[in-house]
C-alpha positions as CSV (number, residue, x, y, z in Angstrom):
1,M,0.0,0.1,0.0
2,T,1.8,4.1,-1.2
3,T,2.0,6.0,1.9
4,R,-0.5,8.7,2.0
5,V,1.8,12.2,2.0
6,V,0.8,15.7,3.7
7,I,1.5,19.0,4.2
8,T,1.6,19.7,7.6
9,G,3.4,22.7,7.7
10,M,3.6,25.5,5.0
11,G,6.5,28.7,5.3
12,V,7.1,31.6,2.4
13,V,9.1,34.8,1.8
14,A,7.5,36.7,-1.4
15,P,7.2,39.8,-2.8
16,N,3.6,40.6,-1.7
17,G,4.4,39.1,1.7
18,V,6.8,37.5,4.3
19,G,5.0,34.7,6.2
20,L,1.6,32.4,5.6
21,P,-0.9,35.2,7.2
22,E,0.6,38.5,4.8
23,F,0.5,36.0,1.9
24,E,-2.8,35.2,2.2
25,Q,-4.0,38.8,2.8
26,S,-1.8,39.6,-0.3
27,L,-3.5,36.8,-2.7
28,R,-7.0,37.8,-1.6
29,A,-6.7,41.3,-2.7
30,G,-5.0,40.3,-5.5
31,R,-2.1,42.4,-4.0
32,S,1.0,43.1,-6.6
33,G,4.4,43.3,-4.8
34,I,6.6,44.5,-7.8
35,R,9.0,47.6,-7.5
36,H,11.3,49.5,-8.7
37,V,14.8,48.6,-8.8
38,E,17.2,51.3,-8.1
39,A,19.9,48.9,-9.1
40,M,18.5,47.9,-11.9
41,A,18.1,51.7,-13.3
42,D,21.9,52.3,-12.3
43,A,22.8,49.2,-14.6
44,K,21.0,50.5,-17.9
45,F,18.8,47.2,-17.6
46,G,15.8,48.0,-20.1
47,C,13.3,46.0,-17.5
48,T,13.6,48.2,-13.7
49,V,11.2,46.6,-11.6
50,A,10.9,43.2,-10.0
51,G,9.7,41.2,-7.0
52,V,11.6,41.3,-3.9
53,P,10.8,40.8,-0.5
54,Q,10.5,42.8,2.3
55,G,11.8,43.3,5.6
56,V,13.5,40.2,5.4
57,D,16.6,41.7,7.5
58,E,14.7,42.6,9.9
59,R,13.1,39.2,10.8
60,V,16.5,37.4,10.4
61,E,18.2,39.1,13.1
62,K,15.2,38.5,15.3
63,E,15.1,35.2,14.6
64,F,19.1,33.6,14.6
65,E,21.8,34.7,16.5
66,E,24.7,37.5,15.2
67,D,27.3,34.0,13.9
68,E,24.8,32.6,12.0
69,R,23.6,36.2,10.1
70,L,26.9,36.5,9.2
71,V,27.4,33.2,6.9
72,M,23.7,33.5,5.6
73,N,23.9,35.5,1.7
74,M,20.1,36.5,0.4
75,S,18.9,33.5,-0.5
76,H,19.9,31.1,2.9
77,R,17.9,33.9,4.5
78,Y,15.0,33.2,2.6
79,A,14.5,29.6,2.8
80,S,15.7,29.6,7.0
81,L,13.1,32.0,7.4
82,S,10.6,29.4,5.2
83,C,11.8,26.7,6.8
84,L,11.3,27.6,10.3
85,E,7.8,29.2,9.9
86,A,7.0,26.1,8.4
87,W,8.9,23.8,10.9
88,R,6.4,25.6,13.3
89,D,3.4,25.7,11.2
90,A,3.9,21.8,12.0
91,G,3.9,21.9,15.6
92,L,7.5,20.7,15.6
93,E,10.2,21.9,18.2
94,R,13.0,23.9,16.9
95,P,16.1,22.0,17.9
96,A,18.8,24.4,20.4
97,R,21.7,24.7,18.9
98,D,23.8,23.5,21.4
99,S,21.9,20.0,21.3
100,E,23.9,16.6,20.1
101,T,20.2,15.3,18.8
102,V,19.9,14.4,15.1
103,D,16.9,14.2,13.5
104,W,16.9,11.1,11.5
105,E,13.6,11.0,10.0
106,T,13.6,14.0,8.4
107,G,15.5,16.0,5.4
108,A,15.2,18.5,3.4
109,I,15.5,19.6,-0.6
110,I,16.0,22.8,-1.5
111,G,16.6,24.0,-4.9
112,T,17.7,26.9,-6.6
113,G,17.5,28.4,-10.1
114,I,21.0,30.6,-10.4
115,G,22.3,29.2,-6.3
116,G,25.1,32.0,-5.0
117,M,25.5,34.2,-8.4
118,D,25.1,37.5,-6.3
119,T,27.5,36.3,-3.0
120,T,30.2,35.8,-6.7
121,A,29.2,39.2,-8.5
122,E,29.7,41.0,-5.3
123,K,32.2,38.9,-3.7
124,V,34.2,35.9,-5.3
125,V,35.0,37.9,-8.3
126,P,35.6,41.9,-7.3
127,L,38.3,40.2,-4.5
128,T,39.9,37.8,-6.6
129,D,40.3,40.0,-9.7
130,A,41.4,42.8,-7.1
131,K,44.1,40.1,-6.1
132,K,42.5,40.1,-2.4
133,V,42.0,36.5,-2.2
134,R,42.7,36.1,1.5
135,R,40.2,39.2,2.4
136,M,37.0,37.0,1.0
137,G,37.1,35.2,4.5
138,S,36.3,31.6,4.9
139,T,32.4,30.8,4.4
140,A,32.1,32.0,0.8
141,V,31.7,28.7,-0.8
142,E,29.7,27.5,0.8
143,Q,27.4,30.8,0.0
144,V,28.5,30.1,-3.6
145,M,27.8,26.2,-3.8
146,A,24.0,26.0,-5.0
147,S,23.7,23.4,-2.3
148,G,24.3,25.5,0.2
149,V,20.7,26.5,0.5
150,S,19.6,23.3,2.1
151,A,23.0,22.6,4.3
152,R,22.5,25.8,5.6
153,V,18.7,24.3,6.6
154,S,19.9,21.1,7.8
155,G,21.5,22.9,9.8
156,Q,19.3,24.8,11.3
157,F,17.4,21.6,12.4
158,A,19.5,19.0,12.6
159,L,18.8,16.8,10.0
160,G,19.6,13.7,9.6
161,N,17.4,11.9,6.2
162,Q,18.6,13.7,3.4
163,V,19.6,16.9,2.9
164,T,19.6,18.1,-1.4
165,T,19.6,20.9,-3.6
166,N,17.9,19.9,-6.6
167,S,18.3,23.0,-9.4
168,S,16.0,22.5,-13.0
169,A,15.3,26.3,-13.9
170,C,12.0,27.5,-13.5
171,S,10.2,24.1,-12.5
172,T,13.2,23.4,-9.4
173,G,10.3,24.2,-6.9
174,T,7.8,22.7,-7.7
175,E,9.6,19.2,-8.6
176,A,11.4,19.6,-4.7
177,I,8.3,19.1,-4.0
178,A,7.8,16.2,-6.2
179,M,11.1,14.6,-5.0
180,G,10.2,15.2,-1.3
181,L,6.5,13.4,-2.1
182,E,8.9,10.0,-3.8
183,R,11.1,10.0,-0.9
184,I,8.2,9.8,1.9
185,R,6.3,7.4,-0.2
186,S,9.3,4.7,-0.2
187,G,9.7,4.8,3.3
188,A,13.4,6.1,2.6
189,A,11.8,9.2,4.7
190,V,9.2,10.2,7.5
191,R,9.1,14.2,7.0
192,M,11.3,16.5,4.1
193,L,11.2,20.2,3.9
194,C,10.3,20.7,0.3
195,G,10.4,23.9,-1.9
196,G,12.9,26.2,-3.4
197,S,14.8,29.7,-2.9
198,E,16.5,32.4,-5.1
199,A,18.1,35.7,-4.2
200,A,17.4,39.1,-5.4
201,S,20.2,40.3,-7.1
202,H,20.3,42.4,-10.7
203,Y,23.4,40.0,-11.2
204,I,21.3,37.3,-11.3
205,W,18.3,38.9,-13.4
206,A,21.1,40.0,-15.9
207,G,21.2,38.2,-18.2
208,F,17.4,38.0,-18.2
209,D,16.9,40.9,-19.0
210,A,19.7,40.8,-22.4
211,M,17.7,38.2,-23.9
212,R,14.8,40.8,-24.0
213,V,12.6,38.6,-22.0
214,L,12.0,40.6,-19.5
215,N,9.1,43.6,-19.4
216,R,10.4,46.5,-20.9
217,G,7.3,48.9,-21.1
218,S,6.0,49.3,-17.5
219,N,8.9,50.7,-15.8
220,E,6.5,53.7,-14.6
221,A,3.9,51.7,-13.1
222,P,5.6,48.1,-11.6
223,E,2.4,46.7,-9.8
224,K,0.8,46.3,-13.5
225,A,4.5,45.2,-14.8
226,S,3.8,41.2,-14.3
227,R,0.7,41.1,-17.2
228,P,0.5,36.5,-17.6
229,M,-2.1,36.1,-20.5
230,S,-2.5,39.3,-21.3
231,A,-2.4,41.1,-24.7
232,S,0.0,43.3,-24.0
233,A,2.1,41.1,-22.1
234,G,5.6,42.0,-22.4
235,G,8.1,39.5,-21.0
236,F,8.2,38.4,-17.5
237,I,9.1,40.3,-14.3
238,P,11.8,39.0,-11.9
239,G,11.5,38.3,-9.1
240,A,13.3,36.6,-5.6
241,G,11.9,34.7,-2.4
242,A,10.9,31.0,-0.8
243,G,8.3,29.1,-0.7
244,V,8.6,26.0,1.4
245,L,6.1,22.6,2.6
246,L,6.8,20.4,5.2
247,L,5.8,17.2,3.9
248,E,4.8,14.2,6.3
249,S,4.0,10.4,5.9
250,E,-0.2,10.4,6.9
251,E,0.5,7.9,9.7
252,S,3.8,10.4,11.6
253,A,1.2,13.3,11.2
254,R,-1.4,11.7,12.7
255,S,-0.1,10.2,15.4
256,R,1.2,13.1,16.9
257,G,-2.3,15.3,15.8
258,A,-0.4,17.5,13.1
259,T,-3.2,19.7,11.7
260,I,-3.0,18.7,7.9
261,Y,-3.3,21.3,5.2
262,A,-4.0,18.7,2.3
263,E,-2.5,15.9,0.8
264,V,0.4,15.5,-2.1
265,A,-1.7,13.3,-4.0
266,G,0.6,13.0,-7.1
267,Q,3.4,13.8,-9.2
268,A,5.2,14.0,-12.5
269,I,8.8,14.7,-14.4
270,N,9.8,15.0,-17.7
271,C,11.2,16.7,-20.3
272,G,10.8,17.3,-23.8
273,G,13.8,16.6,-25.9
274,H,13.9,20.7,-27.8
275,R,11.3,18.7,-30.0
276,M,8.2,19.4,-31.8
277,G,8.5,23.3,-30.7
278,G,10.5,22.7,-27.7
279,S,14.0,24.0,-27.1
280,M,16.0,25.1,-24.9
281,T,13.4,28.4,-23.5
282,A,10.3,26.7,-24.7
283,P,8.0,23.9,-23.9
284,N,7.4,21.2,-25.8
285,P,3.6,21.2,-25.8
286,E,3.6,17.1,-25.7
287,S,5.6,17.0,-23.1
288,V,3.7,19.4,-21.0
289,R,0.3,17.5,-21.6
290,R,1.8,14.1,-20.9
291,C,3.5,15.6,-18.0
292,I,0.4,16.5,-16.5
293,L,-1.6,13.6,-17.4
294,A,0.8,11.7,-15.7
295,A,0.4,13.7,-12.9
296,L,-3.6,13.0,-12.2
297,Q,-3.1,9.0,-13.5
298,D,0.0,9.3,-10.3
299,A,-3.0,11.1,-8.0
300,G,-5.3,8.4,-8.9
301,I,-8.1,10.6,-10.2
302,G,-9.5,11.6,-13.8
303,A,-8.8,15.1,-15.3
304,Q,-12.9,16.0,-14.7
305,D,-12.0,15.8,-10.7
306,V,-9.4,18.8,-11.2
307,D,-11.4,22.0,-9.9
308,A,-8.4,24.3,-10.2
309,I,-5.2,25.2,-11.8
310,N,-2.3,27.5,-10.8
311,G,-0.1,27.8,-14.0
312,H,3.3,28.3,-14.7
313,L,2.1,31.7,-16.6
314,T,4.6,33.4,-17.3
315,A,3.7,36.6,-19.6
316,T,5.9,35.3,-22.2
317,T,4.1,34.5,-25.6
318,A,4.4,30.8,-24.1
319,D,1.1,31.6,-22.5
320,P,-1.3,30.3,-24.7
321,R,0.4,27.4,-25.6
322,E,0.2,27.0,-22.2
323,I,-3.3,27.2,-21.7
324,G,-4.1,25.1,-24.9
325,S,-1.9,22.1,-23.0
326,W,-4.3,22.5,-20.2
327,A,-7.3,22.6,-22.1
328,A,-6.0,19.6,-24.1
329,A,-4.5,17.0,-21.0
330,L,-7.8,18.2,-18.8
331,E,-10.1,17.4,-22.5
332,R,-12.1,20.6,-21.8
333,E,-13.4,23.2,-24.2
334,P,-13.7,26.8,-23.9
335,G,-16.1,27.7,-21.2
336,D,-15.2,24.1,-19.2
337,L,-11.9,24.8,-18.5
338,P,-11.5,25.3,-14.8
339,P,-10.3,28.1,-13.0
340,I,-7.5,29.2,-14.3
341,T,-4.7,31.7,-11.6
342,A,-1.4,33.0,-12.8
343,T,0.7,33.7,-9.2
344,K,3.4,35.7,-10.9
345,S,0.7,38.2,-11.9
346,M,1.5,39.4,-8.3
347,I,4.2,38.5,-7.7
348,G,6.6,38.4,-10.8
349,H,9.3,35.1,-12.0
350,T,10.9,34.0,-8.5
351,L,12.6,31.5,-11.4
352,G,13.9,28.7,-8.9
353,A,11.6,29.4,-6.0
354,A,8.9,30.1,-8.3
355,G,6.8,26.4,-7.6
356,A,7.7,26.6,-4.6
357,I,6.0,30.0,-3.8
358,E,2.7,28.8,-6.1
359,S,2.9,26.0,-4.2
360,V,2.2,27.3,-1.2
361,A,-0.1,29.8,-2.7
362,A,-2.4,27.0,-4.7
363,V,-2.5,24.6,-1.2
364,L,-3.5,28.2,0.6
365,M,-6.5,28.9,-1.8
366,L,-7.5,24.5,-1.4
367,S,-7.6,24.8,1.8
368,R,-9.0,27.9,3.0
369,G,-11.2,27.3,-0.4
370,F,-10.8,30.4,-2.3
371,I,-9.1,31.1,-6.0
372,H,-6.9,34.3,-5.7
373,P,-7.7,36.9,-9.2
374,S,-5.1,36.8,-11.9
375,I,-4.3,40.5,-12.3
376,N,-3.1,42.7,-15.3
377,C,-4.6,40.5,-17.5
378,E,-8.3,42.4,-18.4
379,D,-6.9,42.9,-22.3
380,V,-7.1,38.8,-22.5
381,H,-4.7,37.7,-25.0
382,P,-6.3,36.9,-28.2
383,E,-5.7,33.5,-28.5
384,I,-6.8,32.4,-24.8
385,E,-9.9,34.5,-25.4
386,P,-12.1,31.7,-25.8
387,Y,-10.8,30.7,-22.2
388,A,-11.8,33.9,-20.7
389,D,-14.6,32.8,-18.4
390,S,-11.9,30.6,-16.7
391,I,-9.6,33.9,-15.3
392,P,-11.0,35.2,-12.2
393,H,-10.1,38.6,-12.1
394,A,-11.1,39.1,-8.3
395,M,-11.2,36.7,-5.6
396,Q,-13.7,34.1,-5.9
397,E,-14.9,31.8,-2.7
398,F,-14.8,28.0,-3.9
399,A,-15.6,26.1,-0.5
400,N,-15.9,22.9,-2.3
401,M,-12.2,22.9,-3.6
402,K,-11.4,19.1,-3.5
403,T,-8.4,19.0,-6.4
404,I,-6.1,21.7,-7.3
405,I,-3.7,20.9,-9.3
406,K,-0.5,23.0,-10.2
407,A,2.8,23.0,-12.4
408,G,6.0,24.0,-13.6
409,F,7.8,24.8,-17.1
410,G,11.7,25.5,-17.1
411,F,14.6,26.3,-19.3
412,G,15.7,23.0,-20.4
413,D,12.3,21.7,-21.6
414,V,11.7,20.3,-18.5
415,N,8.1,20.4,-16.7
416,A,7.0,19.1,-12.9
417,C,3.4,19.0,-11.9
418,L,2.1,18.8,-8.9
419,V,-1.9,17.3,-8.0
420,F,-3.2,18.4,-4.2
421,R,-6.2,17.1,-2.6
422,A,-8.7,18.2,0.3
423,W,-7.7,16.5,3.2
424,E,-10.9,14.4,4.4
425,G,-9.2,11.8,6.7
């Protein structure tokens, strides 16, 4: 019998809300977290707005000792705050720093798309070029290495199970949750902290600006800049933050009387092979369709059972193709597609953290019975117009939602999909 895996805790650091209460309020209100970023303007970016979480350093100072703070770069801080919130939300006790006890049953898969590029650009390269390597300090490596984000968390919570960092571009956060699900299902772990984190840095975003895939036309109206599914979408808006789900076996959750948000009922991961319209930067529509169907099959539910969709939807030319893939996979005609939400309309594209933050949004919607709006798409893209009735422009109550499906599609033609089910015991 397959082990059922449930969500007992969540944590989030998002551009429009740090912490679950603030994030949920922003989702319900359709509140944007996109702001002007002076560093982008100074560097002569075409796009000068981004989604940057606010008030993070103050929270880190409150929660972590000075020696811990000194060794954490921005991505580590986002991940650490999100993991700490998820840990406490699950009713678990934070271990003492001087304790010698290791939690052998709990691990972490915390992904990142870009890793410590901000530290590399701000510290490693300048000091190396200036021939001042000795001034770099002893913690540069742990901040630069991609796995530093999960390794940092392992020490904070004395984790003794698998601790690793995945990296699959924009599907990273979704994939991390899928991987954690399978580890618990197999019996190799009881609990897993799963999600993704990405720092806010113009160095991280520079390459995307050079590709001209960022929206350059809304710098004077930041809150209107991220426009998934819109006819006037001009590219995605970069963002940063972290999202974490604490996954746990049903048996463990029940045994300790934990509150359960939802069940992670199914997952799928695949690649389009850069064929049939897929490439390094575009998804193969057939692989997207297959990924969605595989996740539903893994969950043991039919396409007709999907109540809502939290899409990848980046405000690029890929949006119409994505809507087409959802309709094809779920065999829904125009007017029959479930409500489809674009969390990126409020937070921008947080790269490796996107799927994780958006999974937090999806589970909040499922467990609280609402659908958040997709803002800034009043002028629906002509190719999406047949499905316009499925796009919520204001918050909608949805008390009896049973299933929401979340997908992430990344550079490299890689896909990941999750099926969340309402928990009924």
